[in-house]
C-alpha positions in Angstrom: -129.8 270.9 165.8 -127.3 268.1 166.6 -124.7 270.4 168.1 -127.1 272.5 170.0 -128.9 269.5 171.5 -125.7 267.8 172.6 -124.3 271.1 173.9 -127.3 271.6 176.1 -127.1 268.0 177.3 -123.4 268.4 178.2 -124.1 271.7 180.0 -126.8 270.1 182.1 -124.6 267.1 183.0 -121.6 269.3 183.8 -123.7 271.6 186.0 -125.6 268.6 187.5 -128.6 270.8 187.0 -132.0 269.3 186.0 -133.7 272.7 185.5 -132.9 272.7 181.8 -134.6 269.4 181.1 -138.0 271.0 180.6 -136.8 272.9 177.6 -134.7 270.0 176.3 -137.3 267.2 176.6 -140.2 266.8 174.2 -143.7 266.2 175.7 -143.7 262.8 174.0 -140.3 261.7 175.3 -139.8 258.1 176.2 -137.2 257.0 178.7 -135.6 253.5 178.7 -133.6 252.3 181.7 -131.8 249.1 182.5 -133.2 249.4 186.1 -136.9 250.0 185.1 -138.0 247.3 182.8 -140.7 249.1 180.9 -140.5 252.3 178.9 -141.4 255.4 180.8 -143.4 257.8 178.6 -143.8 261.5 179.2 -141.8 264.6 180.2 -142.7 264.5 183.9 -141.5 260.9 184.6 -138.5 261.3 182.3 -137.5 264.4 184.2 -137.8 262.6 187.5 -135.5 259.8 186.3 -132.9 262.0 184.7 -132.8 264.4 187.7 -132.2 261.3 189.9 -129.4 260.1 187.6 -127.8 263.5 187.7 -127.6 263.2 191.5 -126.4 259.6 191.6 -124.0 259.7 188.7 -123.1 263.3 189.1 -119.8 263.2 191.0 -116.3 264.3 190.1 -115.4 260.9 188.5 -118.2 261.1 185.9 -116.9 261.6 182.4 -117.9 260.9 178.8 -115.1 259.0 177.0 -116.6 258.5 173.6 -119.4 259.9 171.4 -120.9 258.5 168.3 -123.1 261.1 166.8 -125.6 260.9 163.9 -128.0 263.4 162.4 -130.6 262.9 165.1 -129.1 260.7 167.6 -126.0 260.0 169.7 -124.5 257.3 171.9 -122.4 258.8 174.7 -120.1 256.3 176.5 -119.3 257.3 180.1 -117.3 256.1 183.1 -118.1 256.8 186.7 -117.3 255.4 190.1 -120.1 255.1 192.6 -119.4 253.9 196.1 -116.1 252.3 195.0 -117.7 250.5 192.0 -116.6 251.4 188.5 -119.4 251.8 186.0 -119.0 251.9 182.3 -122.3 252.7 180.5 -123.9 254.6 177.6 -126.5 257.3 177.2 -128.4 256.8 174.0 -130.2 260.0 172.9 -132.5 260.7 170.0 -134.1 264.0 169.2 -136.8 265.4 167.0 -136.8 268.3 164.4 -137.0 270.8 167.2 -133.8 269.3 168.8 -135.8 267.9 171.8 
């Protein structure tokens, strides 16, 4: 499932389209953010945060520059410029047996 899961994620990011999140996210997903100091549990709230991130980070400057991929997880390093500020960050993704 590793390649499929990451392929779907990259397609969503490239298209800046949150519509595919429902199929990608497990019902029991937990979202961690450096902006929100407590874990956000559940598909609805995670979809809300990720859809917002796709809008904020989703400009032409966004690009992944490195991937470290395991059997069921990945760390994706990205660079993006937002309002003249360069941001270097990571997306840490973990998936279940179903690839969600």
